[in-house]
C-alpha positions in Angstrom: 79.9 95.8 76.3 77.4 98.0 76.2 76.9 100.4 79.8 73.7 100.2 81.1 71.5 103.6 81.3 72.0 104.9 84.6 69.5 107.2 87.0 70.9 110.5 87.9 71.3 111.2 91.6 68.8 113.9 91.4 65.8 111.6 90.2 66.7 108.9 92.4 66.3 111.5 95.7 63.7 113.5 94.4 61.3 109.9 93.6 62.3 108.5 96.5 61.7 112.0 99.1 58.0 112.2 97.2 57.1 108.8 97.5 58.2 108.2 101.0 56.4 112.0 101.5 53.2 110.6 100.0 53.4 107.3 101.6 53.5 109.0 105.4 50.6 111.4 104.3 48.6 108.5 103.6 49.7 106.9 106.6 48.9 109.7 108.3 45.2 110.1 106.8 44.7 105.7 107.2 45.5 106.7 110.5 43.1 109.9 111.4 40.2 107.6 110.0 40.7 104.3 112.0 42.2 105.8 115.1 39.9 108.6 115.6 36.6 106.9 116.7 38.0 105.1 118.8 39.9 107.5 120.4 36.9 109.8 120.3 34.9 107.3 122.4 37.3 106.7 124.9 37.4 110.9 125.5 33.4 110.9 125.5 33.1 107.9 127.9 35.8 109.5 130.5 34.3 112.9 129.9 30.6 111.3 130.6 31.9 109.7 133.5 33.6 112.8 135.1 30.5 114.9 134.6 28.5 112.1 136.1 30.4 111.9 138.8 30.9 115.8 139.4 26.9 116.6 139.2 26.3 113.7 141.9 29.2 115.3 144.4 27.2 119.0 143.8 23.2 117.7 143.9 23.7 115.5 146.6 22.4 116.7 149.8 20.8 119.5 147.9 17.0 120.7 147.5 15.7 119.0 144.4 14.9 121.7 142.9 19.0 122.7 143.1 19.8 119.4 141.4 17.2 120.1 138.3 18.7 123.5 138.2 22.4 121.8 137.9 21.3 119.5 135.6 19.5 121.9 133.4 22.6 124.1 133.1 24.7 120.8 132.7 22.3 120.0 129.5 22.9 123.7 128.0 26.6 123.4 128.7 27.4 119.9 127.6 24.6 119.1 125.3 24.0 115.5 127.4 20.2 114.4 127.4 19.6 113.2 131.0 16.5 111.6 132.8 16.1 112.2 136.7 13.6 109.6 138.5 12.8 108.5 142.0 12.5 105.3 143.6 9.8 104.2 142.5 11.2 105.0 138.4 9.0 107.5 137.7 10.5 109.9 135.7 11.0 113.2 138.0 13.4 115.5 135.6 13.9 115.0 131.6 16.0 117.1 129.1 14.5 115.3 125.8 16.3 113.5 123.4 15.0 115.4 120.5 16.1 118.7 122.4 19.6 117.1 122.2 19.6 115.6 118.8 17.5 117.9 116.6 18.0 115.5 113.4 17.6 112.3 115.3 15.0 109.3 113.1 13.5 106.9 114.5 15.4 103.9 114.3 16.7 101.3 116.7 19.3 103.1 119.7 22.5 101.2 120.1 23.2 101.6 124.0 26.8 101.7 125.2 27.7 101.4 129.4 30.4 100.0 131.1 27.7 98.0 132.6 23.9 96.7 131.3 21.2 98.7 131.6 17.5 98.0 131.2 16.1 100.3 128.8 12.5 100.0 129.3 12.5 103.1 131.5 13.3 104.9 128.9 10.3 104.2 127.1 8.4 107.0 127.9 11.1 109.1 126.0 9.4 110.9 123.1 12.1 110.4 120.3 14.3 107.6 119.5 17.1 108.7 117.7 19.6 106.5 115.1 23.4 107.1 116.5 25.2 105.1 119.2 24.9 106.9 122.7 26.7 106.1 125.7 25.0 106.9 129.1 26.2 107.0 132.9 23.8 105.9 135.9 24.4 107.6 139.2 22.1 107.6 142.5 22.2 110.3 145.0 20.0 111.8 148.3 18.5 115.2 148.4 18.1 117.0 151.3 14.9 115.5 152.3 16.7 111.9 152.5 14.7 110.8 149.1 16.5 108.5 146.3 16.9 109.7 143.2 18.8 107.9 139.9 20.0 110.5 137.4 20.9 108.7 134.0 23.1 110.9 131.4 23.5 109.9 128.1 25.3 111.2 124.7 25.8 110.1 121.4 29.0 109.9 118.6 27.2 111.5 116.1 29.8 114.6 115.6 32.3 111.5 114.8 30.3 110.2 112.4 30.2 112.9 110.5 33.8 113.8 111.0 34.6 110.6 109.2 32.2 111.5 106.3 34.3 114.4 106.2 37.4 112.6 105.7 36.2 111.0 103.0 34.9 113.7 101.1 38.1 115.6 101.8 41.0 113.2 101.0 40.8 113.8 97.2 41.3 117.0 97.4 44.1 116.4 100.4 45.6 113.6 97.9 45.8 116.6 95.0 47.4 119.1 97.8 50.0 116.1 99.0 51.2 115.4 96.0 52.1 119.4 94.6 53.3 119.7 98.1 55.8 116.2 98.0 56.7 117.2 95.1 57.8 120.4 95.5 59.3 119.5 98.7 60.9 117.1 97.4 62.3 119.1 94.8 63.9 121.4 97.0 65.4 118.8 98.9 66.7 116.7 96.2 68.7 120.0 94.9 69.7 120.8 97.8 71.8 117.1 98.6 72.4 116.3 95.1 74.0 120.0 93.9 77.3 119.5 96.1 77.4 116.3 94.9 77.3 117.4 91.1 79.5 119.6 91.7 82.3 117.0 92.7 81.8 115.1 89.7 82.3 118.0 87.8 85.6 119.1 89.8 86.6 115.2 89.5 86.2 115.4 85.5 88.1 118.4 85.3 90.9 117.0 87.6 91.7 114.5 84.5 93.5 117.4 83.0 95.8 117.2 86.3 95.5 121.2 86.9 97.1 122.4 89.6 94.5 125.0 90.2 91.3 122.6 90.0 90.2 121.5 93.4 86.3 120.9 95.0 84.6 123.2 96.9 81.7 122.3 99.3 80.3 123.9 102.3 78.1 121.8 103.5 79.3 121.2 106.8 78.6 117.4 106.8 80.1 114.3 105.5 79.8 115.8 102.1 82.2 118.4 103.2 84.9 116.2 104.3 84.6 114.2 101.0 85.5 117.2 98.7 88.4 117.7 101.3 89.3 114.0 101.3 89.4 114.2 97.3 91.3 117.7 97.3 94.0 116.0 99.3 93.6 112.5 97.3 94.4 115.2 94.0 97.0 117.0 95.8 99.1 114.0 96.3 98.4 112.4 93.1 100.1 115.5 91.6 102.8 115.5 94.2 103.2 111.5 93.0 103.4 112.7 89.2 106.0 114.9 89.8 108.1 112.9 91.8 107.7 110.2 89.5 108.4 112.7 86.5 111.4 114.2 88.0 112.6 110.7 88.5 111.7 109.8 84.8 114.2 113.0 83.5 116.8 112.4 86.0 116.9 108.9 84.8 117.1 110.2 81.0 119.7 112.5 82.1 121.4 109.9 83.7 120.9 107.4 80.8 122.2 110.4 78.2 125.6 111.4 80.3 126.2 107.3 80.5 126.2 107.1 77.2 128.2 110.2 76.4 130.9 108.7 79.2 131.2 105.9 77.5 131.7 107.8 73.8 134.0 109.7 76.0 135.7 106.5 77.4 135.9 104.5 74.3 137.4 107.7 72.0 140.3 108.1 75.0 140.9 104.6 75.2 140.9 104.3 71.2 144.6 106.5 70.6 146.9 104.8 73.1 145.7 101.1 71.8 146.2 102.5 68.6 149.6 103.8 69.2 150.9 100.9 71.5 149.7 98.2 68.6 152.2 100.2 66.4 154.6 99.9 68.4 154.2 96.7 69.2 154.4 95.7 65.4 157.3 97.8 64.6 159.2 95.9 67.3 157.6 92.6 65.9 159.3 93.4 62.1 162.6 94.9 63.7 161.3 98.1 62.1 164.0 101.7 62.3 164.2 102.4 66.6 162.2 99.8 67.6 164.9 97.5 67.0 165.7 98.4 70.1 162.8 95.9 71.9 164.1 96.4 75.3 163.4 100.2 75.7 160.4 100.5 73.7 158.7 97.3 75.5 158.6 99.3 78.7 157.7 102.4 77.3 154.5 100.3 75.8 154.4 98.9 79.3 153.8 102.6 80.5 151.6 103.0 78.5 149.4 99.9 79.2 149.8 101.1 82.9 148.1 104.5 81.9 145.4 102.6 80.4 144.5 100.5 83.2 144.3 103.5 85.5 141.8 105.1 83.4 139.9 102.2 83.1 140.0 102.2 87.1 138.8 105.8 87.5 136.1 104.9 84.6 135.1 102.5 86.6 135.1 104.6 90.3 133.0 107.0 88.5 130.3 104.8 86.3 129.8 103.3 90.5 129.6 106.6 92.3 125.6 106.7 91.5 125.1 103.1 92.9 127.3 103.4 95.8 125.8 107.3 96.5 122.2 104.8 97.4 123.6 101.8 99.3 126.4 103.7 101.2 125.0 104.7 104.7 125.4 109.0 105.6 127.4 110.0 108.2 128.3 113.5 109.6 131.6 113.8 108.5 133.9 116.0 110.9 135.1 118.7 108.0 138.3 120.2 110.0 139.5 116.5 110.8 139.1 115.2 107.0 140.6 118.7 106.1 143.9 117.9 108.5 144.0 114.5 107.5 144.2 115.6 103.8 146.6 118.5 104.0 148.7 116.1 105.5 148.4 113.2 102.7 149.2 115.7 99.7 152.1 117.8 102.2 155.1 115.9 100.5 153.7 116.8 96.6 153.1 120.5 97.7 156.6 120.7 98.9 157.9 119.5 95.9 156.1 122.4 94.1 156.8 124.8 97.2 153.2 125.0 98.0 152.2 125.2 101.3 148.5 124.4 103.4 146.4 126.3 105.6 143.5 125.0 107.1 141.7 127.2 109.4 139.4 126.8 112.3 136.4 125.4 110.3 134.5 126.1 113.6 133.2 122.3 114.2 131.7 122.3 110.7 130.2 118.8 109.6 128.4 117.8 106.6 126.2 114.3 106.2 127.1 112.1 102.9 128.8 109.0 102.5 132.2 109.1 104.4 134.6 107.4 101.6 132.8 109.3 98.4 133.2 112.7 100.0 136.4 112.2 101.3 137.1 111.0 97.6 135.6 114.4 96.4 137.6 116.4 98.5 140.8 114.8 97.7 140.3 115.5 94.3 139.4 119.4 94.7 142.5 119.5 97.1 144.9 117.6 94.4 143.9 119.9 91.8 144.3 123.2 94.3 148.0 121.6 94.7 148.6 120.5 91.1 147.5 124.0 89.3 149.0 126.3 91.9 151.8 128.8 91.2 154.7 127.7 93.1 155.4 129.3 96.7 151.7 129.8 97.1 149.7 128.5 99.7 146.7 126.0 99.6 143.7 128.0 101.9 141.0 125.8 103.5 138.5 128.0 105.3 134.9 128.5 105.7 133.2 130.9 103.3 129.7 132.1 104.0 129.0 128.9 105.5 130.2 126.9 102.5 133.5 124.8 102.7 135.9 126.6 101.0 139.2 125.5 99.0 141.1 128.4 97.1 144.8 128.1 95.4 146.6 131.0 93.5 147.1 130.5 90.3 145.9 131.9 87.0 142.4 132.3 86.9 140.6 130.5 84.4 137.7 132.1 82.2 134.8 131.6 83.3 133.2 130.4 80.1 135.2 127.3 80.2 134.4 126.2 84.3 131.3 124.0 83.2 133.2 122.7 80.7 136.3 121.3 83.1 133.1 118.9 84.7 132.6 116.9 81.8 134.6 113.7 81.4 138.0 113.9 79.7 138.1 117.5 79.7 141.5 119.3 80.9 142.5 122.5 81.6 143.4 124.8 78.2 146.9 125.4 78.4 147.7 122.8 81.4 151.4 121.1 81.4 150.4 118.8 84.3 149.3 115.4 83.3 145.7 113.9 83.7 142.6 112.3 82.3 140.3 115.0 82.7 137.9 112.8 85.3 138.8 114.5 88.8 136.3 117.4 88.5 133.9 114.7 87.0 133.9 112.5 89.5 133.6 115.3 91.8 130.6 116.5 90.6 129.0 113.1 90.2 129.8 112.3 93.8 128.3 116.4 95.3 124.8 115.6 92.7 124.4 112.0 94.2 125.3 113.4 98.0 122.4 116.8 97.5 125.6 118.9 98.0 125.1 122.1 95.9 128.9 123.2 95.5 130.2 126.4 92.6 133.8 126.7 91.2 134.6 130.5 90.6 137.8 132.1 89.8 138.8 135.0 92.1 141.1 138.1 91.3 144.4 136.0 92.4 143.2 132.6 91.3 140.4 129.7 91.7 137.8 129.2 94.7 135.8 126.0 95.1 132.9 126.0 97.6 130.4 123.8 99.1 127.1 124.2 100.4 127.3 122.7 104.3 125.2 122.8 107.5 127.9 124.3 110.0 125.4 123.6 112.8 125.4 120.0 112.7 
């Protein structure tokens, strides 16, 4: 399936930010253009109303000449057009509109106020302007008790000019806005997308499963949290892969050991089976000494019993891994177990003139499957008794936080020691009978129990040590 062309996140962010900025600028211009006249009108009306109230407050009860001075000052300061009439409607004082609005044309005048006002009394003013006007009318009494009416008028001509200026400035402002929006959007998009781009590049490098690769995004926000989460997930992935690889290698090694073991078993069984078959054939045909069937039948039965024992040990050895996973591990008191096994092998040891010395183990213990660990320890002690020199002692003690079994005998050469843990391998030159599975079973049990061990020669014999935690 053909993949659709993707737009980069930088382009999306850049265009999105630019459009958003332009929309905001255009809305600002529109609001300024349409709302400014309304706001300006309200402010002008409010200012005119306040100034009219303040003027009347200042000139009420004052002489007429003082009132006219105040009105002239207000005209100069605020630019209002104002007219003062007496009770008969005659104009007493006027600041004309021509002075206030010198560019006015003689057209129709729009007058705006909070109430309807008659314009017939303003007909004597020389100039009529073309702008929208606001007016405020107030009545006051001077110091002589005469009543007067003052009319303040102002225009909206400046706001109309401002609107025209805005329309003329819009093209230039739009160009500047586009440039500003493009520059701001570029900086914003680059700042936002650079960490994301780096994370994407790092994730691509992580495909090589290199442990030295990691995401680095010091942004102080969710992007930094994302990079930390990716690093944590990548670390877990590498750990899981490493764990699976170890399991695979272990499984492959186990399979190889099984194949080698079965080949060794086949070889070990082949010789006695061939021997038994030959004896039975000779007895069947009454050949030579085998005519004495009673004697050699018993010998054949003994050989079959030996093969049965070998097969049983082989089956036990093949099940060690499965039992180690199925059986529950428990804390084993090494002092009690050592004394029990020493008692079990005491008669065999006495027959060879060998004695036991189980020292104080200080409450040492080990976490393992009770049955399997006892079998391993039994094989170790059995070998120690079997290969000890006469009138010697098998010593069980703690050696540098390790459980140790030591016996006096001719030391085994170092180069031969690793081979003793292979199936069906016996000590060279030994007259002791056996199938060579004892140390192989010990090795399998201790490895599946995650217990390290060492078998070493010492000056006067051999010593087997198992790593334990004596503080348990």
